[in-house]
N, C-alpha and C positions, 0 to 999 in steps of 0.2 A: 504494500500500500504506500502511495506517495506521502511524503512528509507534509506537503502543502497542497492546497487546492487554489487554482488561479481562476479568477472571475473578474467581471467588470460591473461596477455599480455606478450608474449615471455616467457611463463611459470612462470611469476612472478605474485603472487596474488595481486589484487588491489580492494578496495572497494570505490565506488563513489555514489553520489546521483542519484536517478532515473532521466532520461532525459539527463544525461551526454552523450556527444558523445565519440566515440572511440578516436578521436583526443585529446580531453581534458583529458580523462582517461590516455592515454599514457604519456601525459605531466607530470602527477602527479608522475610517477615512473622514470622520467628523460629521456624519449624517445621523441624526437621531430620529428614528422612525417612531411615531407616537404609539403608545400602548395604553390599555386600560386594565385588562385582566391578567397580564403577564407578571409573574414573580419568578425570577431566576431560581431554578432548582427546587421550587416549591409548588408553583402552579403554572404549568406550561401547557395550556389547553386550547389556545387559538380560538377562543369563544367570542370575543367582543368584535373582532374583524376591523378594529381600528388600525391595525398594523399591516393591512394588506399592501402588497406591492405587485408590480407587473414583472413576470419572468418570461423572457422570450421563449416561445414554444409551449408555454403552459396554456391549458384550455381556459382557465379562469384566473382571477386574482388569487394570490396565495398569502396565507398568514405568515409573515416573516418571522414571528417568534418561534415557530416550530418547523419551518421549512429549511432543510439542510442545504448547504451550498454544494455545487457540483462543478467539476472542471469545465471551463469555457462558458459558464452561465453568464447571462447578461440580464441585469436587473435595472429596473427604473422605479424610483421610490416616490416620485411626485408628478406623474403625468396628469394631464387634465382629467382623464378617466379615473385615476386613483383618487385625486382630490375630490371629485364628485362622489365617489363611492364612500369615502370616509365621512364627507359632509352629510350624506344621506343617513349613514349609520348613526352619526351624532344626533341628527334631528330626530330620529326615531327614539333614541335613548332619552333625549330631552322631553319628548312627548309623554314619557312615563315618569317624569321626575318633578317633584314639587320645587319650583324655582323661586324661593324667597331668599335670594342670595344676600341681600343687604342685612338681613337679620340672622343669617346663619353663622354659627360659630366658626365655620371653615371658610368664610368669605375671604378672598384673596389668597387662600392657601388650599384651593380645591382643584384637583386634576381635571375634573369635568369642566369647570369654569374656564380653566386655561385652554383646554382643547377647543371649547366653543369660541374663545377669543382668537386663538391661532387660526381657526378656519373661517373666521369672519362671520359667524352666525349671529345676526343681530335680531332676528325674529324667527319663530318656529313655524314651519309649514303645517305641522300637525299638532296644533295646540290642544290642550286638555285642561279643563278646570275641575276635574274630578279627584284631585289629589289632596285630600285632607290630611293633616298630621296623623301619624300612626305611632304615637309615643308609647314606649315601653320602658319604664324606669324602675322596675322591681329590684334590680341589683344596685348595691350602694355605690358602685364605682362608675357606672355607665348608663348612658341614655341612648336608646335605639329608636330611630325613626325610619321605618321602612318606606315612607313616601319619598325619601331621598336616595333609596338604594338603587344602584344601577345593575345589580346582579352580576357583578364581576367575579364573585365567589372568592375573593382574596381573603376575606375574614374567615370563612370556613376552612380554607386551605391552611392558613397559619395555625388555626385552632387545632386542626387534626394533625398536620405534619410536624410543626415545630413543638407543639405543646402536648400532643397525644391525648387531648381532652375531647375534642370533637363534639362539643355540646350544641353547635349551631351548624346549619347546612340548608341547602335548597329543599323546599317543600312544594307540593302541588306541581302542576304542569301548565304549559302554555302561558296565556296571559295571567293566570293565577299564581305563577311561580313567585315565591318569596323566600327570604331567609328566615328560618325559625328554629326553635328548639323542638325536640321530639314531642309528638302528640300536642303541639301547640302550647306547651307550658311556657311560663315566663322564665326569663333568665335567672331570676332570683330563686327559682324552684329547682334548678338543675345543678349539676356538679361543676359549675363554672368556678375557676380559681381566682377570678378578678384580676388577671394579669394585664389586661388591656392591650395585648398584642394585636387584637383585631382592630382596635382604634388606630394604631399606628400605620396599618396598611390600607385602611378604608380611603378611597379616593375622594369621597364627598363628605357631607355632614350627616350621613346616616348613622354613624357611630361616634359619639363624643363622650368625654369623661363627665361625670356629675360635677358641675361647677359649684364650688363653695366659696368663691371670692366674696360674695355679699356677706357671709358670716364673718369674714375677716374684716371687711370694711366696717361692719357694725361694732366689732370689738375694738377696733382702732379709734372709733369715735366715742366710745364709752369711757368717761373719766374714771369710773370705778375699776376698770380693768388695767392690769399691767400686762401688756402684750409682748411676748417674746417669740422670736423665730429662730429655728435651727435649720441649717442648710446641709443637705446630704452631700457626700463627697463628689458625686458625678455632676452635680448641677453646674458647677463652675466651668466645666468644659463643654456644656451643651446649651446653656442659656443664651449665649451669644448668637447661636444660629437663628433664634427668634428675631434678632435685630440685624440680620444680614451679614454677620461675621462668619469667617471660614469655619468649617467643621473642625472641632478640636481646639478652638481658641479658648484660652484660659482667661475668664473674665471675673475672677474672684473679687478683685478690688472694686470694679464698677458695680458688681452685684451687691456688695456690702453697702456701698454708697446709696444705691437705689433703695435698698431695704430701709435704710435710715430715713431717706426722704419720704418713704411711705408712712413713717411714723411709728415704727416698732420701738418699744422701750428698751429692748435688748436684742442684739443681733449676734448670734452665736454659731459656732462651727460644730456640726454633728460629728465631724472627724474625731473630736475629743471623746464623744460617746463611743465611737468605734474603737478607740484605744481602750476604753473601759471594757468593751465587749471582749477584746483579746485577753485582758487580764482575767476575766471571769471564765471565758470559754477555755482559755489555756490551762487554767487551774483545774477545770472540770476534766479536760482531756488527760492531764497528767494523773489525776485521781483514777480515772477509768483505765488508764494504761497499766496501772498497778493493781488492778482487780476491783476497783471501786464502782463498777457499773458496766453495762453492755457495750461492746464494740461492734461495729465502728461507731464512733461519735459522729453525728451529722449536724452541720450548722443549722441555726434557726433564724438567721438574719432576714431571710426572704419570706414575707407572709404568703405570697402566692405558692411557694414551695411547701410551706407548712400546711396550707389548706389542701394542697394536692396530696400530701402524705396522709392527712386525716381522712380524706375521702377515697383514696385509691390504694394506699399502703399502710393501713392503721397498725399492722404488725410491727412497723418500724418506729412507732411513736416513742417507745422506751429508749431508742437510740438517738432521738433528736435532743439537742442541747436544751437545757432548761433556761438558757439565757434569753432575755428579751432582745429585740432588735435594737440597734443604736438609736433609732427614732424613739422607741418606747423608753429606753434607759434615759435618754435626754429629757423626755417629758417627766418621768418619775423624779429625776433629780431637780428639775425646775420647781416642782410642787412640794419638794421636801427640803433638800439641802439649800437650794437657792432662796426659796421663800423664807426659810428660817434665818439665813445669813443676812437678808435684806429686810427682815421684819415685815413680810408680806403675808396676807392670809392666802393659804393655798387655793381657795375657791376663787380668788381674785386674779390669780396668775393664769392667763390665757395663752396656751402654747400652740404655736403653728409650726408644722413641719413642711419644708419644701423638699419634695420627694420626686424621684424619677419614676415612680411606681404607682399605678392606680390601685393596686392591692393594699397600699397603705391606708386607703380610705376604709377598707374592710377591717384592717388590723386595729385601728383606733377604736372600733366599736366592739371589740372583743372584751367581754366582762372579765376574762381571766388575765388581761394585760392592763391592770389598773392598780393603783396604790392608794390607800387611805380613802377608799370609796369614791375617788375622783378619776375620771379618765386621764391617763398619762398625757395624751395629746388631744387637743380640742378639735383641730382641723388639720388635715393633710392636703396640701395643694401640690399639684403637679408642676413641672417646669413650665408647661404651657399656660397654666393658670397664673403663675407669677408673672410671666411676660405680659399677659393681658392687664394685670393690675398696674404694672409699670407704665404701659402705654396709656391706660385710662387716666393715670395721674399726670400725664404730660411730661414725664421724666425723659430727658434726652439721653438715653442709655449710652450711646456710643461716645458722648462727649463728657461723661462723668469722670471725675478724678478717682484715683484708687484709694480705698480705705481699708482698715484692718478690722477684723472681728473684735467684739468687746472682750476684754481681757478676762472677765469673770468665768468665761467658758470658751475661750478662744485659742488656747494653746493645744495644738494637736501635732501628731507625728506623721511622717510619710506613710507609716504603716496604716494609720487610719484613713489616709487619703486614698490608698489603692483599693479600699473596699468597693469602690465604684466600678471596678473591672472584674470580670470572671477570673477566679484564682486569687484575687486580692485578699480575701479573708484568710484563705489557706496560707498565703505567703506571710501575711502579717502575724498569724499565729505561730508559724514555724520560726520566724525571727525571734519572738519572745520565748517560746517553749525551749528552743535549742539553746538560747542564751542562758536562761535560768537553770536548765538541766545540767549544762556543762560548766556553768560558773563564769562564762565569758561569751561575748558575741561570736557568731560563726565567722569563718574567714571571709565569706561574702554574704551580704544581706540580700542579694538578689537570687531568689529561688525561681529561676527562669523556666524550669520545667513545668510549672503550673501556670505560666503566663500564656497569653494568646487567645484567640477567639475560637479555637477548636472546641467542638462540643464536649469532648471528654479528654482530660489530661491526667496522666498517671505518673507517679514518681515514688521513689523509695529513699528514705534518709535514715541515718543512724543517729539515735538519740540515747545517750547513756548506755551505749553498747548494744542497743536493741534496734533491729531493723523495723522502721515504721513505714508502712505503705499508705499512701494518700491518693486521693482522686479529687479532681475539681471538675464539675460539669455544669453546663448552663443550657437552658431550654428543657422543658419537662419531658420531651421525648427522649432526650439523653438521660435524664434522671431515671426514667422508667427502665431504660436498658441497664444502667448501673445497679439499681436496686434489684432488678430481676437476676442479674449475675451474682449478686450477693446471696439472694434467696436460694438459687440452685447450686451454690457452692463453686461456681466456675471462677469467681474472683474473691479475693480477701483484702480488705482494707481495714486500717485502724482509724482513719479520719477521712471524712468526705465533706467537701463543700458543695452545696447545691444552690444554684441561683435559678430562679424561675424563668427569667427572660434570657433569650440567646445573647451571649456577650456580657451578661451581667447587667448591672444597673445602667451602664452607658447605653444599653439597648432596651431600657425599661419602657413600659406601656404609657408612661407619662411624659416621655421625652418629646422634643420637637418633631412634628410630622414632616418628613422630607418626601419629595416626589418619588414614587416607586422607580421611575426611570433612573434616578440618581442612585438609589439603593441597589438596583440591578447590576450596576457597573462600578460601584465603589463600596469598600468595606467601611461604612461609617463608624461601626462599633470599634474597629481597630484604630481608626484615627482619634476617636475620643479617648480610648484607653491609653494610647501612646502619650497623650497630653498629661494624663494622670501620672504615668510612670516617669515622665520627664520631670515633673514637679517634685515627685518623691526623691528622685536622684539628686536634685539640687537642694534638698532640705537638710539642715544640720541635725535635726532630730528625726530619726527613722525607726526607732524602737518604742513600742507602746509603753513598756515598763519603765522607760527612762523619762517619760513626760513629767515635768514638775507639777502639772495640774493633777495628773493621776495620783501621784504621791500625796499631794495635799488632800485630795478627796478621801483617800483611805485613812490618812492620818487624822483628819478632822471629823469624819462622818461614817465611813464604811468599814473601818477597822482593818480588814485585810481581805484579799480575794477569797471568795467562797465563804466568808463569815456569815453568821445568821442575819446580821443587818444587811449585808450585801444581797443575800438571798431574798429577803423581804422586799427589797426595792427593785432589784435588777433581774430577778428570775421569775419564772412562772411555771405553771404545770400545764403542759400541752396535752390535750385529749381531743377526741373526735368532737367537733363543735357543730352546732346547728347553722344552717345557712341564714345569713342576715342581710 
């Protein structure tokens, strides 16, 4: 077989490997063929017909996303007939779409809207006034409106293939086809894990997160409330995308300035709580490693993963760490240690988390993740919701000066920072566990074997003369494979990190929605993660247990890692929970 296939696209010669599609070949010479249903390696079904092209000798137009190249092929991507075909298809899609664009949450960030503009559609030849809103908001993290659905099936593909949950899919036939749960049940009634991956791939406003910004605005305006905000590690390398900055741009300083301008009384770094998680989880791991509990120990930072475990693998619940997530640890400390230190009534401390994850909206409603009868966190906002608050306040984000987090909870290590990438929790834990076990830091603080966006990463390390096997996986389909291998005995691990979303928090369901055409040809998660690792490498403090804030917290309040006081505030008991 030849190493390359030679063809012409719009009369321009191009050579590509065998098996390349026309869509991919066109991209190599700077031609972006429009798509709507296509997701590389996940959903390649050629259903929407937006990507059709003309291939010399073919009887009809072909779907470029699934049509392989051939030697000597001649392709035209934008002949008058092709433009007419795509325009007609778009008009038919628009005829079955509720077009309230000005009031839609995805206005100006909608793939269908952009396609209509690109093809000059200023009026529809097939108008329909029969599209009333079809709102379904039974799930705490998501609002679904099928009147805006274009049946691209990207949501059901990512739910099934990336997350192995598959709770949504096409139902009925013909004009009655729609996306639904089995037997017409609401999303809140099925085994959805609240990951929000369906939102990030939806091309329109058919799927959006449940917006809670009004609750935060109300708290900020209430003189009785002391409103504090904690920002998750990955937000600083994703928020800039909402304001037109390059993928992976680290905007920590501008982000802190924007939060202060919004009126928060305290602006804190949840990286510090991530360091605390390492202290508690590392202590738990060392205890289990010496016979103090079942192995493998499995991390509990990702609420989507915890919910998945409860519903699909409850037999592994004893293996899941009892540690709360960094968000919940932060909230618990704000309403105990912080409130006590600054003479505030815990009920007057209003805690907001800025999260990459829609499952955090579910997490804060869990009754078993609260302290002193109060919710640890009052509102969890996504990156997208924060960007809308900044825009609504008229804050010129790109022009802001850089500011630092408030010192009361603003000192964090690079180990806490890399929680935002898959493998980051594992690497942070290995840094501290190996240092404390051996009495000195390891020769290298970079555990590169667990880095990268591969779905499953395995490694083996020696700690106190014992071989410790670890695995880090992201995406619940990969989690299912790892857990199944542990169940059937084909794999043995001592410590497993599981992140619900592919790529970890940098690929979370609450992160900025980028066009699928960009995601098909760029690894956005890798670019975002690289920015976190670069910042970590440049930080003078890279070990959680060396953080002066962590030492102060244990000295003044928590006593020591794993103490009764630490367990009361920072740990929980995970068991199969009810859908909320």
